[in-house]
C-alpha positions in Angstrom: 114.7 56.4 213.8 118.0 56.6 212.6 121.7 55.1 212.7 122.0 53.6 216.4 123.3 50.6 218.5 120.7 49.0 219.9 120.2 46.2 222.6 119.3 42.7 221.6 118.8 39.3 222.9 119.7 36.2 221.4 118.4 32.5 221.6 121.9 31.1 222.2 121.1 27.3 222.1 119.8 28.1 218.3 122.2 27.1 215.6 121.9 30.7 214.1 122.7 32.5 217.1 125.7 29.9 218.1 128.3 31.6 219.7 126.5 35.0 220.7 126.3 36.1 224.0 122.7 36.2 225.4 122.4 39.7 225.5 124.3 41.8 223.2 124.0 44.9 220.6 123.2 45.3 217.0 123.9 48.1 214.2 120.3 49.4 213.3 120.0 51.8 210.3 116.9 51.9 208.5 116.2 48.1 209.6 113.2 46.1 210.0 111.1 44.7 212.9 109.1 41.4 212.7 106.0 40.8 214.5 104.2 37.0 213.9 100.5 37.2 213.7 98.3 33.8 214.5 99.3 30.7 215.3 102.8 31.5 214.5 103.1 34.3 217.3 102.2 31.2 219.8 104.5 28.6 218.5 107.9 30.0 217.9 109.6 27.1 218.6 107.2 25.2 215.9 107.9 21.9 214.6 109.6 21.2 211.3 107.2 22.5 208.0 105.4 20.2 206.0 105.3 20.7 202.2 102.3 23.2 202.7 103.3 24.9 205.9 105.8 27.8 206.9 107.3 27.3 210.5 109.2 30.7 211.9 111.8 30.5 214.5 113.0 33.7 216.0 116.4 33.6 217.1 117.3 37.4 217.9 114.7 40.1 219.5 114.5 43.7 220.9 114.6 43.3 224.6 111.5 44.9 226.1 113.3 48.3 227.8 115.0 51.0 226.5 116.9 49.6 223.2 119.5 52.7 222.7 123.6 52.1 223.4 124.6 54.7 221.2 123.2 57.3 218.7 119.8 58.8 218.6 116.3 57.4 218.3 112.7 58.4 218.3 110.2 55.7 219.0 111.9 52.5 220.4 108.7 51.4 222.4 107.4 50.4 219.0 110.1 47.8 218.6 110.8 46.3 222.0 109.9 43.0 222.6 109.9 42.3 218.9 111.4 40.1 216.6 115.0 41.3 215.2 116.0 38.0 213.0 114.2 34.9 212.3 114.4 32.0 210.2 111.2 30.8 207.9 111.1 27.1 206.8 108.8 26.0 203.9 108.9 22.8 202.6 112.7 21.5 202.4 114.2 25.4 202.1 114.9 27.7 204.9 114.9 31.7 204.9 117.3 33.5 207.0 116.0 36.9 207.7 117.9 39.8 209.6 115.8 43.0 210.4 119.3 44.7 211.3 122.9 45.5 209.5 124.9 42.4 210.1 127.4 43.7 208.3 128.3 47.5 207.9 131.8 48.5 207.7 133.4 47.9 211.3 130.3 48.5 213.6 129.1 44.9 213.3 132.0 42.9 214.8 129.7 41.7 217.3 127.1 40.3 214.7 129.6 38.7 212.4 129.1 35.3 213.7 125.5 35.7 212.7 126.2 36.2 209.0 128.6 33.2 209.2 126.1 30.8 210.9 123.4 31.8 208.4 126.0 30.8 205.7 126.9 27.5 207.3 123.1 26.7 208.2 
């Protein structure tokens, strides 16, 4: 994979994706993709975590279709339908994880809301 603009889907009722369109684009350059295993994969909208449990909520995914909008890409079928961004809760803390470049020069105007939402979360 290289530098490209990819399609993305956002869970607009999640506070971290507030103000985003349901379908948009992201700048992906040497990014990451997240795949949950076990119970967390079955319960994306898990209840608040207790002191010793981790709760994961996905708020951005790659659609299950060809992803490329601009650039070049090999192997996009490997990331289709997987998580692009998530928040993990552990005890009273929260970790926001982006698998793509939220800010990269002027390329990320469409995802700046995600950065600011994360700062206010």
